[in-house]
N, C-alpha and C positions, 0 to 999 in steps of 0.2 A: 504494500500500500504506500502510495506517495506521501510525502510530508504534508502537502496541501490537504489530501484526503484525511490524513490522521488529524490535522488541525480542525477540519470541519466536523469530523466524527466526534472529537472531544468536545467541541463547542455544542453540538447537538445533544450529547450526553449530559452536559452540565445544564443546558436549558430544560431538558426533560426532568432532570433531578429537581430543579427549582420549581417546575410545575407540579411535580409530585408533592413537594413540601407544601405548596400553596393549597393543593387539594386535601392533604393530610390534616393540616391545621386550620382549615377554613371555619370550623365550628368551635375552635379552641377558645377558652375564656381569655387567654392572653395572646390572641391572634397576632397583634402587631409585634410583640416581642418574639414570638416564634418565627414570624416571617423575617424579621431582622437577623435572627440568629441562624436560621436554616436556609431560607430561600435567597437572601441577599448575597452571601458568599459565592454560590455557584453562578449567579447572574453576573457578578463583577468579574469572576474568573473567566466566564465565557467571553466577555468583551475582550479581556486581555489575550486569551488564546486565539480568538478570531483575528486580532491585530498582529499575531505572530510572536507574542512575548514568551520567551523561554522561562522567565520567572513565573508567569501565570501558569504555564504548563507544569512547572515544578510544584507550585502550591496546590494545583488541582490534584496532583498525586498525593501530596501530604494530607490535604483535606479528605481525600478519598479514604484514607486509613481511618480517620475519625468517623466518616459516614458509615463505613463498614462496621466499625465497632458499635455505633449507635443502632444500626440495623439489627445486629446480633442481639443486643440488649433488648430492643423493642420486640423482636420476634419471640424471644424467650419469655419475657415478663408480661407482655400485653397481648393475649390471644385475639381480642377483637381487632387489633391493629396489625395483625400478622401479614396481611396482604401488602400493606404499605411498607412494612419492614422488609419483606422479601424483595419488593421492587427496589427499595433503597440499597439493599445488599448487592443486587445484580448491577445496578447502575454504578455503585461505588467500585465494584470490581472492574467494570468496563472503563471507568475514568482512570483507575490506577494503571490498567493495561495500556490504554491509549496514551497516557502521559509518559509512560516509561518506554514505549516502543522505539522512539528515535535513539535513545541511549542504548537500549539493548541491541538494536540493529548496528549501531556504531561499534559497540563492544565486540560483537561477533564478526563484524567485517574485518576488524583489526586482527582478530585471531586467525582468520583464514588467509591473511596476507593482503587483503584488498585495502585500497585507500579509504580512509574514513570520509563520509560525506562532509564536505566543507573545506577540503584542502589537505595539504601535506603535514600540517602541524599536529603534534601528538596530543 
């Protein structure tokens, strides 16, 4: 998958994650706080990833670890919310994989002796 496709796929994943949180917390008593904590970060990261920011891609992977942990906790402890939690788990895994793909590709390209994408610098 090309770098542009990875960027668009990660952006779409983050936007779907933000929509998931908006749907999940739409009836919550503290809806504004929940949206600020859960939906705003993936929206902001999606903007950064779409613009090609490597820092935003990195933070999408880091936040993905937190989203994964939250999904496991919610799936285990709140059976009525299990569908949302499983969707969060899958989207978090996808975000982690998509944000890590360029680095993994570069790592294994060097191992095979190919030039890393981006030049001859190590």
